[in-house]
All heavy atoms as TSV, in Angstrom:
chain	resi	resn	atom	element	x	y	z
A	1	MET	N	N	126.227	70.229	74.127
A	1	MET	CA	C	124.856	70.694	73.634
A	1	MET	C	C	124.930	70.263	72.155
A	1	MET	O	O	125.802	70.530	71.347
A	1	MET	CB	C	124.830	72.139	73.699
A	1	MET	CG	C	123.500	72.765	73.462
A	1	MET	SD	S	123.394	74.605	73.533
A	1	MET	CE	C	123.387	74.772	75.281
A	2	ASP	N	N	123.868	69.676	71.692
A	2	ASP	CA	C	123.687	69.245	70.263
A	2	ASP	C	C	123.193	70.221	69.441
A	2	ASP	O	O	122.731	71.379	69.831
A	2	ASP	CB	C	122.875	67.880	70.235
A	2	ASP	CG	C	121.530	68.067	70.741
A	2	ASP	OD1	O	121.173	69.221	71.214
A	2	ASP	OD2	O	120.737	67.252	70.523
A	3	GLY	N	N	123.192	70.060	68.074
A	3	GLY	CA	C	122.770	70.987	67.198
A	3	GLY	C	C	121.289	71.372	67.253
A	3	GLY	O	O	120.827	72.554	67.147
A	4	GLN	N	N	120.481	70.456	67.610
A	4	GLN	CA	C	119.009	70.701	67.664
A	4	GLN	C	C	118.595	71.566	68.923
A	4	GLN	O	O	117.794	72.391	68.867
A	4	GLN	CB	C	118.262	69.379	67.824
A	4	GLN	CG	C	118.234	68.631	66.322
A	4	GLN	CD	C	117.104	67.575	66.367
A	4	GLN	OE1	O	116.468	67.251	67.390
A	4	GLN	NE2	N	116.956	67.123	65.123
A	5	GLY	N	N	119.380	71.375	69.983
A	5	GLY	CA	C	119.215	72.247	71.106
A	5	GLY	C	C	119.546	73.621	71.009
A	5	GLY	O	O	118.891	74.640	71.427
A	6	ARG	N	N	120.603	73.947	70.245
A	6	ARG	CA	C	121.051	75.224	69.892
A	6	ARG	C	C	120.060	75.864	68.902
A	6	ARG	O	O	119.697	77.082	69.034
A	6	ARG	CB	C	122.418	75.223	69.204
A	6	ARG	CG	C	123.522	75.019	70.163
A	6	ARG	CD	C	124.751	75.131	69.380
A	6	ARG	NE	N	125.871	75.044	70.256
A	6	ARG	CZ	C	127.244	74.895	69.884
A	6	ARG	NH1	N	127.460	74.971	68.655
A	6	ARG	NH2	N	128.166	74.764	70.751
A	7	ARG	N	N	119.608	75.017	67.952
A	7	ARG	CA	C	118.677	75.486	66.946
A	7	ARG	C	C	117.305	75.971	67.689
A	7	ARG	O	O	116.708	76.996	67.256
A	7	ARG	CB	C	118.302	74.448	65.888
A	7	ARG	CG	C	117.798	75.057	64.597
A	7	ARG	CD	C	117.745	74.015	63.546
A	7	ARG	NE	N	119.021	73.343	63.351
A	7	ARG	CZ	C	119.001	71.881	63.009
A	7	ARG	NH1	N	117.924	71.291	62.832
A	7	ARG	NH2	N	120.277	71.370	62.947
A	8	ALA	N	N	116.874	75.150	68.599
A	8	ALA	CA	C	115.644	75.490	69.305
A	8	ALA	C	C	115.765	76.802	70.182
A	8	ALA	O	O	114.994	77.658	70.157
A	8	ALA	CB	C	115.206	74.456	70.231
A	9	LYS	N	N	116.997	76.937	70.836
A	9	LYS	CA	C	117.268	78.157	71.578
A	9	LYS	C	C	117.338	79.366	70.662
A	9	LYS	O	O	116.784	80.441	71.029
A	9	LYS	CB	C	118.480	78.060	72.400
A	9	LYS	CG	C	118.266	77.106	73.570
A	9	LYS	CD	C	119.586	77.170	74.440
A	9	LYS	CE	C	119.322	76.124	75.620
A	9	LYS	NZ	N	120.387	76.209	76.560
A	10	LEU	N	N	117.957	79.282	69.494
A	10	LEU	CA	C	118.022	80.370	68.572
A	10	LEU	C	C	116.643	80.752	68.060
A	10	LEU	O	O	116.378	81.915	67.867
A	10	LEU	CB	C	118.994	79.940	67.411
A	10	LEU	CG	C	119.163	81.081	66.520
A	10	LEU	CD1	C	119.863	82.264	67.022
A	10	LEU	CD2	C	120.015	80.558	65.326
A	11	ARG	N	N	115.908	79.712	67.795
A	11	ARG	CA	C	114.556	80.060	67.198
A	11	ARG	C	C	113.756	80.774	68.330
A	11	ARG	O	O	112.992	81.651	67.972
A	11	ARG	CB	C	113.882	78.693	66.816
A	11	ARG	CG	C	112.561	78.943	66.118
A	11	ARG	CD	C	111.901	77.677	65.624
A	11	ARG	NE	N	112.774	76.599	65.150
A	11	ARG	CZ	C	112.693	75.366	65.531
A	11	ARG	NH1	N	111.995	74.901	66.443
A	11	ARG	NH2	N	113.613	74.514	65.054
A	12	SER	N	N	113.840	80.221	69.529
A	12	SER	CA	C	113.022	80.957	70.579
A	12	SER	C	C	113.552	82.413	70.890
A	12	SER	O	O	112.750	83.246	71.019
A	12	SER	CB	C	113.288	80.165	71.918
A	12	SER	OG	O	112.643	80.760	72.971
A	13	PHE	N	N	114.833	82.550	70.750
A	13	PHE	CA	C	115.413	83.968	70.856
A	13	PHE	C	C	114.933	84.828	69.815
A	13	PHE	O	O	114.438	86.046	70.033
A	13	PHE	CB	C	116.995	83.840	70.859
A	13	PHE	CG	C	117.585	85.180	70.965
A	13	PHE	CD1	C	117.650	85.855	72.211
A	13	PHE	CD2	C	118.151	85.792	69.908
A	13	PHE	CE1	C	118.269	87.094	72.284
A	13	PHE	CE2	C	118.705	87.064	69.952
A	13	PHE	CZ	C	118.846	87.641	71.157
A	14	ALA	N	N	114.920	84.300	68.497
A	14	ALA	CA	C	114.547	85.146	67.288
A	14	ALA	C	C	113.015	85.385	67.455
A	14	ALA	O	O	112.550	86.602	67.325
A	14	ALA	CB	C	114.872	84.362	66.171
A	15	LEU	N	N	112.230	84.476	67.919
A	15	LEU	CA	C	110.815	84.701	68.134
A	15	LEU	C	C	110.453	85.805	69.091
A	15	LEU	O	O	109.699	86.681	69.007
A	15	LEU	CB	C	110.031	83.434	68.395
A	15	LEU	CG	C	108.556	83.408	68.484
A	15	LEU	CD1	C	107.922	84.012	67.165
A	15	LEU	CD2	C	107.959	82.057	68.794
A	16	GLY	N	N	111.172	85.640	70.317
A	16	GLY	CA	C	111.080	86.617	71.351
A	16	GLY	C	C	111.547	88.073	70.845
A	16	GLY	O	O	110.777	89.051	71.238
A	17	GLY	N	N	112.490	88.143	70.144
A	17	GLY	CA	C	112.938	89.417	69.586
A	17	GLY	C	C	111.848	90.050	68.682
A	17	GLY	O	O	111.593	91.239	68.741
A	18	ILE	N	N	111.168	89.210	67.739
A	18	ILE	CA	C	110.233	89.697	66.823
A	18	ILE	C	C	108.967	90.020	67.712
A	18	ILE	O	O	108.424	91.287	67.468
A	18	ILE	CB	C	109.785	88.585	65.902
A	18	ILE	CG1	C	110.966	88.341	64.860
A	18	ILE	CG2	C	108.536	88.964	65.141
A	18	ILE	CD1	C	110.799	87.139	64.032
A	19	VAL	N	N	108.626	89.369	68.760
A	19	VAL	CA	C	107.421	89.766	69.603
A	19	VAL	C	C	107.708	90.976	70.326
A	19	VAL	O	O	106.880	91.795	70.477
A	19	VAL	CB	C	106.962	88.539	70.491
A	19	VAL	CG1	C	106.073	88.978	71.518
A	19	VAL	CG2	C	106.502	87.377	69.682
A	20	GLY	N	N	108.889	91.119	70.893
A	20	GLY	CA	C	109.271	92.252	71.624
A	20	GLY	C	C	109.332	93.542	70.721
A	20	GLY	O	O	108.875	94.589	71.076
A	21	ALA	N	N	109.837	93.376	69.515
A	21	ALA	CA	C	109.891	94.518	68.723
A	21	ALA	C	C	108.517	94.932	68.204
A	21	ALA	O	O	108.182	96.221	68.288
A	21	ALA	CB	C	110.771	94.178	67.547
A	22	SER	N	N	107.524	94.045	67.950
A	22	SER	CA	C	106.275	94.424	67.606
A	22	SER	C	C	105.579	95.121	68.692
A	22	SER	O	O	104.672	96.010	68.489
A	22	SER	CB	C	105.578	93.222	67.077
A	22	SER	OG	O	105.280	92.362	68.041
A	23	ALA	N	N	105.869	94.575	69.948
A	23	ALA	CA	C	105.224	95.298	71.090
A	23	ALA	C	C	105.622	96.744	71.277
A	23	ALA	O	O	104.879	97.569	71.737
A	23	ALA	CB	C	105.549	94.486	72.253
A	24	ALA	N	N	107.009	96.874	71.021
A	24	ALA	CA	C	107.515	98.243	71.204
A	24	ALA	C	C	106.991	99.184	70.213
A	24	ALA	O	O	106.633	100.363	70.461
A	24	ALA	CB	C	109.035	98.196	71.134
A	25	ILE	N	N	106.848	98.775	68.980
A	25	ILE	CA	C	106.189	99.544	67.851
A	25	ILE	C	C	104.807	99.868	68.221
A	25	ILE	O	O	104.300	101.020	68.037
A	25	ILE	CB	C	106.298	98.819	66.491
A	25	ILE	CG1	C	107.812	98.669	66.139
A	25	ILE	CG2	C	105.464	99.571	65.493
A	25	ILE	CD1	C	108.017	97.772	64.857
A	26	ALA	N	N	103.972	98.937	68.797
A	26	ALA	CA	C	102.623	99.178	69.034
A	26	ALA	C	C	102.483	100.176	70.126
A	26	ALA	O	O	101.638	101.070	70.114
A	26	ALA	CB	C	101.933	97.739	69.439
A	27	ALA	N	N	103.382	100.025	71.105
A	27	ALA	CA	C	103.384	101.042	72.254
A	27	ALA	C	C	103.699	102.397	71.754
A	27	ALA	O	O	103.113	103.381	72.176
A	27	ALA	CB	C	104.336	100.512	73.344
A	28	ALA	N	N	104.565	102.583	70.796
A	28	ALA	CA	C	104.982	103.780	70.320
A	28	ALA	C	C	103.804	104.391	69.539
A	28	ALA	O	O	103.646	105.620	69.654
A	28	ALA	CB	C	106.262	103.662	69.438
A	29	ARG	N	N	103.177	103.672	68.746
A	29	ARG	CA	C	102.073	104.236	67.961
A	29	ARG	C	C	100.900	104.643	69.010
A	29	ARG	O	O	100.243	105.672	68.798
A	29	ARG	CB	C	101.442	103.163	67.114
A	29	ARG	CG	C	102.229	102.907	65.898
A	29	ARG	CD	C	101.722	101.850	64.892
A	29	ARG	NE	N	102.551	101.630	63.731
A	29	ARG	CZ	C	102.358	100.580	63.000
A	29	ARG	NH1	N	101.387	99.738	63.070
A	29	ARG	NH2	N	103.212	100.441	61.897
A	30	ARG	N	N	100.545	103.880	70.009
A	30	ARG	CA	C	99.619	104.126	70.904
A	30	ARG	C	C	99.841	105.442	71.691
A	30	ARG	O	O	99.032	106.314	71.966
A	30	ARG	CB	C	99.422	103.033	72.060
A	30	ARG	CG	C	98.051	102.332	71.938
A	30	ARG	CD	C	97.977	101.385	72.873
A	30	ARG	NE	N	98.475	100.078	72.550
A	30	ARG	CZ	C	99.433	99.511	73.248
A	30	ARG	NH1	N	99.782	99.948	74.325
A	30	ARG	NH2	N	100.005	98.346	72.805
A	31	ARG	N	N	101.230	105.691	72.063
A	31	ARG	CA	C	101.667	106.777	72.765
A	31	ARG	C	C	101.488	108.099	71.876
A	31	ARG	O	O	101.104	109.219	72.335
A	31	ARG	CB	C	102.953	106.653	73.298
A	31	ARG	CG	C	103.626	107.778	74.070
A	31	ARG	CD	C	104.949	107.490	74.620
A	31	ARG	NE	N	105.333	108.545	75.430
A	31	ARG	CZ	C	106.110	108.372	76.566
A	31	ARG	NH1	N	106.382	107.211	76.804
A	31	ARG	NH2	N	106.344	109.471	77.229
A	32	ARG	N	N	101.830	107.820	70.650
A	32	ARG	CA	C	101.832	109.077	69.661
A	32	ARG	C	C	100.297	109.562	69.503
A	32	ARG	O	O	99.960	110.584	69.488
A	32	ARG	CB	C	102.466	108.660	68.351
A	32	ARG	CG	C	102.593	109.838	67.482
A	32	ARG	CD	C	103.410	109.535	66.269
A	32	ARG	NE	N	103.907	108.143	66.214
A	32	ARG	CZ	C	104.053	107.380	65.163
A	32	ARG	NH1	N	103.575	107.776	64.027
A	32	ARG	NH2	N	104.570	106.186	65.225
A	33	ARG	N	N	99.490	108.446	69.437
A	33	ARG	CA	C	98.030	108.742	69.176
A	33	ARG	C	C	97.461	109.416	70.415
A	33	ARG	O	O	96.563	110.380	70.283
A	33	ARG	CB	C	97.208	107.481	68.763
A	33	ARG	CG	C	96.281	107.708	67.656
A	33	ARG	CD	C	95.607	106.404	67.349
A	33	ARG	NE	N	96.534	105.402	66.925
A	33	ARG	CZ	C	96.371	104.084	66.961
A	33	ARG	NH1	N	95.211	103.566	67.507
A	33	ARG	NH2	N	97.259	103.299	66.649
A	34	ALA	N	N	97.784	108.979	71.553
A	34	ALA	CA	C	97.275	109.419	72.870
A	34	ALA	C	C	97.604	110.791	73.222
A	34	ALA	O	O	97.006	111.543	73.799
A	34	ALA	CB	C	97.609	108.470	73.901
A	35	SER	N	N	98.907	111.267	72.812
A	35	SER	CA	C	99.344	112.473	73.089
A	35	SER	C	C	98.925	113.534	72.247
A	35	SER	O	O	99.119	114.812	72.479
A	35	SER	CB	C	100.903	112.498	73.125
A	35	SER	OG	O	101.335	112.241	71.861
A	36	ALA	N	N	98.269	113.245	71.007
A	36	ALA	CA	C	97.838	114.316	70.136
A	36	ALA	C	C	96.764	115.172	70.648
A	36	ALA	O	O	96.868	116.374	70.633
A	36	ALA	CB	C	97.394	113.612	68.769
A	37	PRO	N	N	95.646	114.687	71.127
A	37	PRO	CA	C	94.581	115.601	71.589
A	37	PRO	C	C	94.824	116.093	73.046
A	37	PRO	O	O	94.943	115.286	73.899
A	37	PRO	CB	C	93.262	114.704	71.637
A	37	PRO	CG	C	93.715	113.348	71.672
A	37	PRO	CD	C	95.090	113.228	71.027
A	38	ARG	N	N	94.956	117.266	73.222
A	38	ARG	CA	C	95.120	118.002	74.345
A	38	ARG	C	C	93.824	118.466	75.030
A	38	ARG	O	O	93.024	119.073	74.289
A	38	ARG	CB	C	96.197	119.105	74.459
A	38	ARG	CG	C	97.495	118.545	74.001
A	38	ARG	CD	C	98.166	117.764	75.165
A	38	ARG	NE	N	99.474	117.326	74.764
A	38	ARG	CZ	C	100.212	116.633	75.508
A	38	ARG	NH1	N	99.765	116.290	76.641
A	38	ARG	NH2	N	101.368	116.264	75.140
A	39	ARG	N	N	93.618	118.323	76.361
A	39	ARG	CA	C	92.471	118.871	76.914
A	39	ARG	C	C	92.515	120.387	77.092
A	39	ARG	O	O	93.544	120.861	77.602
A	39	ARG	CB	C	92.187	118.208	78.242
A	39	ARG	CG	C	91.010	118.636	79.076
A	39	ARG	CD	C	90.858	117.924	80.394
A	39	ARG	NE	N	90.457	116.610	80.121
A	39	ARG	CZ	C	89.194	116.156	80.026
A	39	ARG	NH1	N	88.155	117.025	80.014
A	39	ARG	NH2	N	88.827	114.969	79.843
A	40	THR	N	N	91.551	121.089	76.695
A	40	THR	CA	C	91.595	122.649	76.958
A	40	THR	C	C	90.583	122.984	78.047
A	40	THR	O	O	90.705	124.109	78.335
A	40	THR	CB	C	91.062	123.286	75.609
A	40	THR	OG1	O	89.730	122.709	75.235
A	40	THR	CG2	C	92.017	122.920	74.413
A	41	THR	N	N	89.876	122.122	78.434
A	41	THR	CA	C	88.918	122.380	79.712
A	41	THR	C	C	89.501	121.789	80.960
A	41	THR	O	O	90.166	120.858	80.862
A	41	THR	CB	C	87.557	121.852	79.438
A	41	THR	OG1	O	87.607	120.485	79.362
A	41	THR	CG2	C	86.852	122.495	78.226
A	42	PRO	N	N	89.141	122.301	82.065
A	42	PRO	CA	C	89.631	121.824	83.412
A	42	PRO	C	C	89.015	120.420	83.624
A	42	PRO	O	O	87.873	120.129	83.134
A	42	PRO	CB	C	89.025	122.806	84.378
A	42	PRO	CG	C	88.593	124.002	83.671
A	42	PRO	CD	C	88.397	123.594	82.281
A	43	VAL	N	N	89.677	119.718	84.484
A	43	VAL	CA	C	89.291	118.456	84.680
A	43	VAL	C	C	88.642	118.249	86.179
A	43	VAL	O	O	89.123	118.925	87.070
A	43	VAL	CB	C	90.436	117.334	84.686
A	43	VAL	CG1	C	90.067	115.961	84.941
A	43	VAL	CG2	C	91.209	117.518	83.372
A	44	GLY	N	N	87.785	117.475	86.356
A	44	GLY	CA	C	87.176	117.075	87.702
A	44	GLY	C	C	86.382	118.277	88.253
A	44	GLY	O	O	85.635	118.945	87.649
A	45	LEU	N	N	86.613	118.511	89.666
A	45	LEU	CA	C	85.823	119.519	90.315
A	45	LEU	C	C	86.333	120.941	89.808
A	45	LEU	O	O	85.431	121.824	89.908
A	45	LEU	CB	C	86.256	119.411	91.819
A	45	LEU	CG	C	85.333	120.065	92.829
A	45	LEU	CD1	C	83.898	119.712	92.607
A	45	LEU	CD2	C	85.783	119.848	94.176
A	46	ALA	N	N	87.341	121.246	89.284
A	46	ALA	CA	C	87.948	122.410	88.834
A	46	ALA	C	C	86.880	122.827	87.602
A	46	ALA	O	O	86.539	124.017	87.527
A	46	ALA	CB	C	89.355	122.321	88.257
A	47	ALA	N	N	86.383	121.885	86.878
A	47	ALA	CA	C	85.545	122.073	85.794
A	47	ALA	C	C	84.179	122.765	86.326
A	47	ALA	O	O	83.676	123.645	85.828
A	47	ALA	CB	C	85.227	120.942	84.967
A	48	PHE	N	N	83.713	122.123	87.409
A	48	PHE	CA	C	82.479	122.641	88.089
A	48	PHE	C	C	82.684	124.071	88.635
A	48	PHE	O	O	81.825	124.849	88.542
A	48	PHE	CB	C	82.061	121.584	89.048
A	48	PHE	CG	C	80.722	122.120	89.835
A	48	PHE	CD1	C	79.589	121.900	89.224
A	48	PHE	CD2	C	80.925	122.493	91.147
A	48	PHE	CE1	C	78.414	122.297	89.889
A	48	PHE	CE2	C	79.787	122.857	91.868
A	48	PHE	CZ	C	78.566	122.738	91.063
A	49	GLU	N	N	83.838	124.207	89.303
A	49	GLU	CA	C	84.123	125.473	89.957
A	49	GLU	C	C	84.357	126.638	88.885
A	49	GLU	O	O	84.142	127.834	89.391
A	49	GLU	CB	C	85.313	125.356	90.938
A	49	GLU	CG	C	84.841	124.436	92.140
A	49	GLU	CD	C	86.231	124.214	92.926
A	49	GLU	OE1	O	87.385	124.410	92.413
A	49	GLU	OE2	O	86.070	123.720	93.986
A	50	GLU	N	N	84.712	126.356	87.699
A	50	GLU	CA	C	84.907	127.351	86.818
A	50	GLU	C	C	83.556	127.704	86.078
A	50	GLU	O	O	83.481	128.702	85.335
A	50	GLU	CB	C	85.817	126.805	85.607
A	50	GLU	CG	C	87.327	126.499	86.186
A	50	GLU	CD	C	88.102	127.703	86.185
A	50	GLU	OE1	O	87.959	128.545	85.305
A	50	GLU	OE2	O	89.058	127.777	87.046
A	51	ALA	N	N	82.425	127.093	86.295
A	51	ALA	CA	C	81.237	127.236	85.569
A	51	ALA	C	C	80.651	128.617	86.102
A	51	ALA	O	O	80.624	128.916	87.191
A	51	ALA	CB	C	80.181	126.094	85.815
A	52	PRO	N	N	80.111	129.314	85.124
A	52	PRO	CA	C	79.424	130.625	85.503
A	52	PRO	C	C	78.264	130.478	86.568
A	52	PRO	O	O	78.190	131.347	87.479
A	52	PRO	CB	C	78.860	131.137	84.223
A	52	PRO	CG	C	79.573	130.495	83.177
A	52	PRO	CD	C	80.055	129.146	83.651
A	53	CYS	N	N	77.495	129.442	86.508
A	53	CYS	CA	C	76.402	129.347	87.477
A	53	CYS	C	C	76.970	129.011	88.876
A	53	CYS	O	O	76.359	129.623	89.801
A	53	CYS	CB	C	75.455	128.192	86.946
A	53	CYS	SG	S	76.272	126.564	86.827
A	54	TYR	N	N	78.041	128.333	88.957
A	54	TYR	CA	C	78.683	128.097	90.326
A	54	TYR	C	C	79.158	129.476	90.805
A	54	TYR	O	O	79.086	129.776	91.993
A	54	TYR	CB	C	79.795	127.129	90.127
A	54	TYR	CG	C	80.442	126.747	91.521
A	54	TYR	CD1	C	79.761	125.970	92.361
A	54	TYR	CD2	C	81.672	127.263	91.817
A	54	TYR	CE1	C	80.290	125.651	93.663
A	54	TYR	CE2	C	82.280	126.954	92.988
A	54	TYR	CZ	C	81.544	126.283	93.917
A	54	TYR	OH	O	82.155	125.972	95.191
A	55	ARG	N	N	79.994	130.169	90.012
A	55	ARG	CA	C	80.482	131.345	90.394
A	55	ARG	C	C	79.378	132.376	90.942
A	55	ARG	O	O	79.416	133.139	91.937
A	55	ARG	CB	C	81.229	132.189	89.290
A	55	ARG	CG	C	82.564	131.447	89.100
A	55	ARG	CD	C	83.247	132.140	87.955
A	55	ARG	NE	N	84.507	131.425	87.629
A	55	ARG	CZ	C	85.331	131.761	86.732
A	55	ARG	NH1	N	85.004	132.907	86.042
A	55	ARG	NH2	N	86.496	131.104	86.554
A	56	GLU	N	N	78.321	132.356	90.197
A	56	GLU	CA	C	77.024	133.272	90.624
A	56	GLU	C	C	76.495	132.866	92.010
A	56	GLU	O	O	76.206	133.678	92.837
A	56	GLU	CB	C	76.002	133.173	89.521
A	56	GLU	CG	C	74.819	134.037	89.798
A	56	GLU	CD	C	73.950	133.874	88.715
A	56	GLU	OE1	O	74.177	133.674	87.582
A	56	GLU	OE2	O	72.650	133.978	89.006
A	57	LEU	N	N	76.500	131.459	92.168
A	57	LEU	CA	C	75.974	131.058	93.481
A	57	LEU	C	C	76.937	131.383	94.549
A	57	LEU	O	O	76.519	131.865	95.683
A	57	LEU	CB	C	75.792	129.454	93.406
A	57	LEU	CG	C	75.308	128.822	94.549
A	57	LEU	CD1	C	73.911	129.133	94.920
A	57	LEU	CD2	C	75.423	127.260	94.485
A	58	VAL	N	N	78.142	131.304	94.334
A	58	VAL	CA	C	79.202	131.613	95.541
A	58	VAL	C	C	79.138	133.202	95.777
A	58	VAL	O	O	79.151	133.448	96.895
A	58	VAL	CB	C	80.559	131.158	94.999
A	58	VAL	CG1	C	81.718	131.799	95.882
A	58	VAL	CG2	C	80.639	129.742	94.951
A	59	ASP	N	N	79.033	133.950	94.713
A	59	ASP	CA	C	78.893	135.353	94.989
A	59	ASP	C	C	77.653	135.706	95.710
A	59	ASP	O	O	77.707	136.632	96.614
A	59	ASP	CB	C	78.947	136.056	93.561
A	59	ASP	CG	C	80.210	136.115	92.882
A	59	ASP	OD1	O	81.149	135.832	93.577
A	59	ASP	OD2	O	80.272	136.405	91.678
A	60	ARG	N	N	76.566	135.071	95.344
A	60	ARG	CA	C	75.271	135.329	96.064
A	60	ARG	C	C	75.452	134.895	97.492
A	60	ARG	O	O	74.877	135.673	98.488
A	60	ARG	CB	C	74.225	134.509	95.507
A	60	ARG	CG	C	72.838	135.016	95.895
A	60	ARG	CD	C	71.642	134.345	95.101
A	60	ARG	NE	N	71.933	134.197	93.622
A	60	ARG	CZ	C	71.305	133.262	92.959
A	60	ARG	NH1	N	70.587	132.246	93.372
A	60	ARG	NH2	N	71.553	133.362	91.588
A	61	GLU	N	N	76.067	133.803	97.921
A	61	GLU	CA	C	76.257	133.381	99.159
A	61	GLU	C	C	77.146	134.228	99.928
A	61	GLU	O	O	77.004	134.557	101.148
A	61	GLU	CB	C	76.710	131.920	99.219
A	61	GLU	CG	C	75.746	131.048	98.916
A	61	GLU	CD	C	76.233	129.464	98.885
A	61	GLU	OE1	O	77.531	129.326	99.067
A	61	GLU	OE2	O	75.425	128.578	98.705
A	62	GLU	N	N	78.241	134.749	99.279
A	62	GLU	CA	C	79.013	135.724	100.161
A	62	GLU	C	C	78.409	137.089	100.429
A	62	GLU	O	O	78.726	137.607	101.458
A	62	GLU	CB	C	80.307	136.027	99.084
A	62	GLU	CG	C	81.241	134.886	99.079
A	62	GLU	CD	C	82.442	135.025	98.045
A	62	GLU	OE1	O	82.317	136.145	97.425
A	62	GLU	OE2	O	83.339	134.279	98.134
A	63	ARG	N	N	77.483	137.486	99.543
A	63	ARG	CA	C	76.737	138.706	99.868
A	63	ARG	C	C	75.591	138.493	100.918
A	63	ARG	O	O	75.096	139.313	101.358
A	63	ARG	CB	C	76.060	139.192	98.624
A	63	ARG	CG	C	77.029	139.792	97.651
A	63	ARG	CD	C	76.220	140.412	96.457
A	63	ARG	NE	N	75.335	139.397	95.770
A	63	ARG	CZ	C	75.354	139.235	94.511
A	63	ARG	NH1	N	76.017	139.871	93.749
A	63	ARG	NH2	N	74.597	138.149	94.071
A	64	GLY	N	N	75.394	137.285	101.158
A	64	GLY	CA	C	74.444	136.909	102.297
A	64	GLY	C	C	73.039	136.636	101.832
A	64	GLY	O	O	72.149	136.292	102.477
A	65	GLY	N	N	72.831	136.603	100.511
A	65	GLY	CA	C	71.480	136.375	99.779
A	65	GLY	C	C	71.352	134.824	99.584
A	65	GLY	O	O	72.297	134.171	99.585
A	66	THR	N	N	70.203	134.483	99.346
A	66	THR	CA	C	69.968	133.098	98.898
A	66	THR	C	C	69.413	132.976	97.554
A	66	THR	O	O	68.879	133.766	96.971
A	66	THR	CB	C	69.097	132.270	99.944
A	66	THR	OG1	O	67.803	133.003	99.996
A	66	THR	CG2	C	69.762	132.099	101.128
């Protein structure tokens, strides 16, 4: 193996390390930002079923009225 082949491989390795490190840092920042806001309301159908108007409708149907 000549000196230029080694140099090219070393350069490629170093560049890959830099790109990989920057990707890891970006992922960590995204993860930290995404985990900050927590949802306090139910998600999906649970949100609809928790609504007062829905509960009132269900109670009315259970009593037999429309």
